DOPA-375710 format. One record per residue: residue number from 1; residue in one letter; x, y negated, z negated of N, C-alpha, C in turn. Coordinates in steps of 0.2 Angstrom, whole numbers, always signed. Each point is the difference from the previous one (the first is absolute). Layout:
REM residues N
num;residuo;n_X;n_Y;n_Z;ca_X;ca_Y;ca_Z;c_X;c_Y;c_Z
NUM;A;X;Y;Z;X;Y;Z;X;Y;Z
...
This chain:
REM residues 166
num;residuo;n_X;n_Y;n_Z;ca_X;ca_Y;ca_Z;c_X;c_Y;c_Z
1;X;+4;+6;+0;-4;-6;+0;+5;-6;+1
2;X;-2;-5;+2;+3;-6;+1;-3;-5;-6
3;X;+6;-4;-1;-1;-4;-6;-9;-4;-1
4;X;-1;-3;+5;-6;-3;-1;-6;+5;+0
5;X;+0;+6;+2;-5;+5;-2;+0;+1;-6
6;X;+6;+2;-4;+1;+1;-7;-2;-6;-4
7;X;+1;-6;+3;-2;-5;-4;-8;+0;+0
8;X;-2;+0;+5;-8;+0;+1;-4;+5;-4
9;X;+3;+6;+0;-4;+5;-4;+2;+0;-5
10;X;+6;-1;-3;+2;+0;-8;-1;-6;-5
11;X;+0;-5;+4;+0;-6;-4;-7;+0;-5
12;X;-5;+1;+3;-6;+0;-5;+1;+4;-6
13;X;+2;+6;+1;+0;+5;-6;+6;-3;-4
14;X;+5;-1;+2;+6;-3;-4;-1;-6;-4
15;X;-4;-5;+3;-2;-5;-3;-6;+1;-6
16;X;-4;+4;+1;-5;+2;-5;+4;+3;-6
17;X;+5;+5;+2;+3;+3;-6;+4;-6;-4
18;X;+4;-4;+4;+5;-5;-4;-6;-5;-3
19;X;-6;-1;+2;-4;-4;-4;-3;+3;-6
20;X;-1;+7;+0;-1;+3;-6;+5;+0;-6
21;X;+7;+0;+3;+5;+1;-4;+1;-7;-3
22;X;+0;-6;+4;+2;-6;-3;-6;-4;-3
23;X;-7;+1;+3;-6;-3;-2;+0;-7;+2
24;X;+5;-2;+6;+0;-7;+2;+1;+1;+8
25;X;-5;-2;+4;+0;+0;+7;+5;-3;+3
26;X;+3;-5;-1;+5;-4;+2;+7;+4;+0
27;X;+1;+2;-7;+6;+4;-2;-1;+6;+4
28;X;-5;+4;+0;-1;+5;+5;+2;-1;+8
29;X;-3;-5;+2;+2;-1;+6;+7;-2;+2
30;X;+4;-4;-5;+7;+0;+1;+3;+6;+0
31;X;-1;+5;-5;+3;+5;-1;-1;+6;+7
32;X;-6;-1;+2;-2;+4;+6;+4;-2;+5
33;X;+1;-6;+2;+3;-3;+5;+8;+1;-1
34;X;+2;+0;-6;+8;+1;+0;+2;+7;+2
35;X;-5;+5;-2;+1;+6;+0;+0;+2;+7
36;X;-4;-3;+4;+0;+1;+8;+6;-3;+4
37;X;+3;-6;-3;+6;-3;+1;+5;+6;+0
38;X;+0;+2;-6;+6;+5;-1;-2;+5;+4
39;X;-5;+3;+2;-1;+5;+5;+3;-1;+6
40;X;-2;-7;+2;+2;-2;+7;+8;+0;+0
41;X;+3;-3;-5;+8;-1;+0;+3;+7;+0
42;X;-3;+4;-4;+3;+6;-2;+0;+6;+6
43;X;-5;-3;+4;-3;+5;+6;-2;+7;-2
44;X;-3;+1;-5;-3;+6;-3;-3;+3;+5
45;X;+1;+7;+2;-5;+3;+4;-2;+6;-1
46;X;-4;+4;+3;-1;+7;-2;-8;+2;+1
47;X;-1;+5;-3;-8;+2;-1;-3;-6;-4
48;X;-7;-1;+2;-4;-5;-3;+0;+2;-7
49;X;+0;+6;-3;+0;+1;-7;+6;-3;-3
50;X;+6;+2;+4;+6;-3;-4;+1;-8;+0
51;X;-2;-3;+5;-1;-8;+1;-5;-2;-6
52;X;-4;+3;+0;-5;-2;-6;+2;+0;-6
53;X;+3;+6;-2;+3;+2;-6;+6;-5;-2
54;X;+4;-2;+5;+6;-5;+0;-4;-7;-2
55;X;-5;-2;+4;-2;-6;-2;-3;-1;-7
56;X;-4;+5;-2;-4;-1;-7;+7;+2;-6
57;X;+5;+3;+1;+6;+1;-4;+3;-8;+0
58;X;+1;-2;+6;+4;-7;+0;-4;-5;-4
59;X;-7;+0;+1;-5;-4;-3;+0;+0;-8
60;X;+1;+7;-2;+0;+1;-7;+6;-4;-3
61;X;+6;+1;+3;+6;-2;-2;-1;-9;+0
62;X;-3;-2;+5;+0;-8;+1;-5;-3;-7
63;X;-6;+4;-1;-4;-1;-5;+4;+0;-7
64;X;+4;+5;-1;+4;+1;-6;+6;-5;-1
65;X;+3;-2;+6;+4;-5;+0;-3;-7;-3
66;X;-5;-1;+4;-4;-7;-1;-1;+0;-8
67;X;-4;+6;-3;-2;+0;-6;+7;-1;-6
68;X;+5;+3;+2;+7;+0;-3;+2;-7;-1
69;X;+0;-4;+6;+2;-7;+1;-4;-5;-4
70;X;-7;+1;+0;-4;-4;-4;+0;+1;-7
71;X;+2;+7;-3;+1;+1;-7;+7;-3;-2
72;X;+5;+1;+4;+6;-4;-2;-1;-8;+0
73;X;-4;-3;+5;-1;-7;+1;-4;-2;-8
74;X;-5;+4;-1;-4;-1;-7;+4;+0;-6
75;X;+4;+4;-1;+5;+2;-5;+6;-6;+0
76;X;+2;-2;+6;+4;-6;-1;-4;-7;-2
77;X;-6;+0;+3;-3;-6;-1;-3;+0;-8
78;X;-1;+5;-3;-1;+0;-7;+6;-2;-4
79;X;+5;+3;+2;+7;-1;-3;+2;-7;+1
80;X;-1;-3;+5;+2;-7;+2;-6;-4;+3
81;X;-4;-2;-5;-6;-3;+4;+1;-7;+4
82;X;-3;-1;+4;+1;-5;+4;-5;-6;-3
83;X;+3;-4;-2;-3;-7;-5;-2;-5;+5
84;X;-4;-5;-1;-2;-5;+4;+6;-5;+1
85;X;+2;-2;+5;+6;-3;+0;-2;-8;-1
86;X;+4;-1;-5;+0;-7;-3;+6;-5;+5
87;X;+0;-6;-3;+4;-4;+2;+8;+2;-3
88;X;+4;+2;+3;+7;+2;-3;+4;-5;-1
89;X;+4;-1;-4;+4;-6;-2;+6;+0;+4
90;X;+2;-6;+2;+4;+0;+5;+7;+4;-2
91;X;+2;-1;-6;+6;+3;-2;+1;+8;+0
92;X;-7;+3;-2;-1;+6;+0;+0;+3;+6
93;X;-4;-3;+5;+1;+1;+7;+7;+1;+4
94;X;+5;-4;-2;+7;+0;+1;+1;+6;-3
95;X;+0;+1;-5;+3;+6;-4;-1;+6;+2
96;X;-7;+1;+1;-3;+6;+4;+3;+0;+7
97;X;+0;-4;+4;+4;+1;+6;+7;+2;+0
98;X;+4;-3;-4;+6;+2;-2;+1;+7;-1
99;X;-4;+3;-5;-1;+7;-2;-1;+4;+6
100;X;-5;-2;+4;-1;+4;+6;+5;+1;+4
101;X;+3;-6;+2;+7;+0;+4;+5;+4;-3
102;X;+1;+1;-6;+5;+3;-3;-2;+8;+0
103;X;-7;+2;-1;-1;+7;+1;+0;+3;+7
104;X;-1;-5;+5;+2;+1;+7;+6;+2;+2
105;X;+4;-4;-2;+8;+1;+1;+2;+7;-3
106;X;-2;+2;-6;+1;+5;-4;-2;+6;+4
107;X;-7;+0;+2;-2;+6;+4;+3;+0;+6
108;X;+3;-5;+3;+3;+0;+7;+7;+3;-1
109;X;+3;-1;-7;+7;+4;-1;-1;+8;-1
110;X;-6;+1;+0;-1;+8;-2;+1;+4;+7
111;X;+1;+7;-1;-1;+4;+6;-7;+0;+1
112;X;-1;+2;+7;-7;+0;+2;-4;+5;-5
113;X;+2;+6;-1;-4;+5;-4;-1;-3;-7
114;X;+4;-3;-3;+0;-3;-6;-7;-5;-1
115;X;+2;-5;+5;-6;-6;+1;-6;+4;+2
116;X;-1;+4;+4;-7;+3;+1;-2;+4;-5
117;X;+3;+4;-4;-3;+4;-6;-2;-5;-5
118;X;+3;-5;-1;-2;-6;-5;-6;-3;+3
119;X;+0;-2;+6;-6;-4;+2;-6;+5;+0
120;X;+0;+7;+2;-4;+4;+0;-4;+1;-8
121;X;+5;+0;-4;-2;+2;-7;-4;-6;-2
122;X;+3;-7;+1;-3;-6;-2;-7;-1;+3
123;X;-2;+3;+7;-5;+1;+3;-6;+4;-4
124;X;+3;+4;-4;-5;+5;-4;+1;+8;+3
125;X;+4;+1;+4;+1;+7;+3;+2;+5;-7
126;X;-2;+6;+0;+1;+4;-4;+7;+3;+1
127;X;+3;+4;-5;+7;+2;+1;-2;+6;+7
128;X;-5;+4;-1;-2;+5;+6;+0;-3;+6
129;X;-3;-6;+1;-1;-4;+6;+8;-2;+3
130;X;+3;-3;-5;+6;-3;+1;+5;+7;+3
131;X;-1;+5;-3;+4;+7;+1;-1;+2;+8
132;X;-7;-1;+1;-2;+2;+7;+3;-5;+5
133;X;+0;-6;-2;+2;-5;+5;+8;+1;+1
134;X;+4;+2;-4;+7;+0;+1;+1;+7;+0
135;X;-4;+5;+1;+2;+7;+0;+4;+3;-5
136;X;-1;-2;-7;+5;+3;-5;-6;+3;-4
137;X;+4;+2;-6;-5;+5;-4;-3;-5;-5
138;X;-6;+0;-2;-3;-5;-4;+3;-1;-8
139;X;+3;+7;+0;+4;-1;-7;+5;-4;-1
140;X;+3;-1;+6;+7;-5;+1;-2;-8;+0
141;X;-7;-1;+1;-1;-7;+2;+1;-5;-6
142;X;-2;+3;-6;+2;-5;-6;+7;-1;+0
143;X;+5;+5;+1;+7;-2;-1;+2;-5;+6
144;X;-2;+2;+5;+1;-5;+6;-3;-7;-1
145;X;-6;+0;-3;-2;-7;-1;+4;-4;-6
146;X;+2;+4;-5;+4;-2;-5;+7;-3;+2
147;X;+3;+3;+5;+6;-2;+3;-1;-5;+4
148;X;-5;-1;+4;-3;-6;+4;+0;-6;-4
149;X;-3;+1;-5;-1;-6;-6;+6;-3;-3
150;X;+4;+5;-1;+7;-2;-2;+4;-4;+5
151;X;+0;+2;+6;+3;-4;+6;-4;-5;+1
152;X;-6;-1;+0;-4;-6;+1;+2;-7;-7
153;X;+1;+4;-5;+1;-4;-6;+7;-3;+1
154;X;+5;+4;+1;+6;-3;+2;+1;-4;+6
155;X;-4;+1;+6;-1;-5;+5;-3;-6;-2
156;X;-4;+1;-3;-4;-7;-3;+4;-4;-4
157;X;+3;+2;-5;+5;-4;-4;-2;-7;+1
158;X;-5;-3;-4;-1;-7;+0;+6;-4;-2
159;X;+1;-6;+3;+6;-4;-2;-1;-2;-8
160;X;+6;+0;-2;+0;-2;-7;+0;+5;-6
161;X;-3;+6;+1;-2;+5;-5;+6;+4;-1
162;X;+5;+1;+4;+5;+5;-1;+7;-6;+0
163;X;-2;-6;+0;+7;-5;-1;+2;+1;-6
164;X;+7;+0;-1;+3;+0;-7;+1;-7;-1
165;X;-2;-2;-7;+1;-6;-2;+7;-1;-2
166;X;+3;-5;+2;+8;-1;-2;+1;-5;-5
């Protein structure tokens, strides 16, 4: 079967399934479309049953990924609530800008893997998710992150903190 035929025949059922899983028609539509995009990009072919199974399995993974992302965002927002923006005092704005610049410089000094691991952890990824992203054992992620944090701290080294008073 060609892609258009598969799309026309399987889209309604896959959409209904995704809608039942998510409870939101817009989300279901997004996931269903993303599933078909992946089908097209990966050029999955075979018997109708095989393609149908692939579509539903892929949609399930996309629903789970979306749920995990929402859960991580919710957890981060609870830990770091977004407060209404007030007028920031000019001196505090300058200090914050300097802090951000120092952090960026420190991150740029790190090896790619250290920087990427730290940023994923900061974004709320679990050790298991980080392990999958870097193809390492989940048990080693804590050690790798601790080492990356030490390297970041050394690279950050804010001016004046380690200066010896003579």
